[in-house]
C-alpha positions in Angstrom: 99.5 96.7 105.6 98.2 98.5 108.7 97.5 102.1 109.2 99.7 105.2 109.8 99.3 107.0 113.1 101.2 110.1 112.0 104.3 108.7 113.6 104.5 105.0 112.8 102.7 102.2 110.9 100.7 99.5 112.7 101.2 95.8 112.1 99.6 94.3 108.9 95.9 93.9 109.6 94.8 91.6 106.8 92.5 94.3 105.3 93.0 96.2 102.0 92.3 99.9 102.1 93.6 103.2 100.8 96.3 102.9 103.6 97.9 100.2 101.5 98.2 102.5 98.5 99.5 105.3 100.7 102.1 102.9 102.2 103.4 102.1 98.7 103.6 105.8 97.7 105.3 106.7 101.0 107.9 103.9 100.5 108.8 105.0 96.9 108.9 108.7 98.0 111.2 107.9 101.0 108.6 108.9 103.6 107.9 106.9 106.8 106.6 103.6 105.4 106.1 100.0 106.6 109.0 97.6 106.3 109.9 96.6 102.8 108.8 92.9 103.5 105.3 94.1 104.1 105.2 95.9 100.7 107.0 93.3 98.7 104.1 91.3 97.3 105.5 90.0 94.0 106.5 86.4 94.6 106.7 84.2 97.7 110.1 85.2 98.8 110.7 88.9 99.3 113.3 90.3 96.9 113.4 93.7 98.7 112.5 95.5 95.5 109.4 97.6 95.5 108.0 98.2 92.0 104.9 98.7 89.9 104.1 95.0 90.2 103.8 95.3 94.0 101.5 98.4 93.5 99.4 96.4 91.0 98.8 93.7 93.6 97.8 96.3 96.2 95.4 97.9 93.7 94.0 94.5 92.7 93.4 93.7 96.4 91.7 97.1 96.8 89.4 96.1 93.9 88.6 92.8 95.6 90.5 90.6 93.3 92.0 87.4 94.7 95.6 87.2 96.0 97.7 85.8 94.7 96.4 86.5 91.2 95.2 83.4 89.4 98.0 83.5 86.9 100.5 83.5 89.7 98.7 80.8 91.7 98.7 78.6 88.6 102.5 78.9 88.4 102.9 77.4 91.9 102.4 80.6 93.9 102.5 80.7 97.6 100.2 78.2 99.2 100.0 80.1 102.5 98.8 83.5 101.1 95.4 84.7 102.3 
């Protein structure tokens, strides 16, 4: 995700920070948040459902874990994910 200027969210920047966690929280609490397709990380094709699995991917990225997670990549996960 990008960062929040107080009015709108910037484009995704390819970095994982606390802004990514804030974006997820804002989305589920109906506050100004990035578009659902930016937050929908579970699976290659967005299903437009934001849930705890998406948050887990955000938190894993914050910890520095690989994305997609190895278990997902071994099941034929997205080849074009960073």
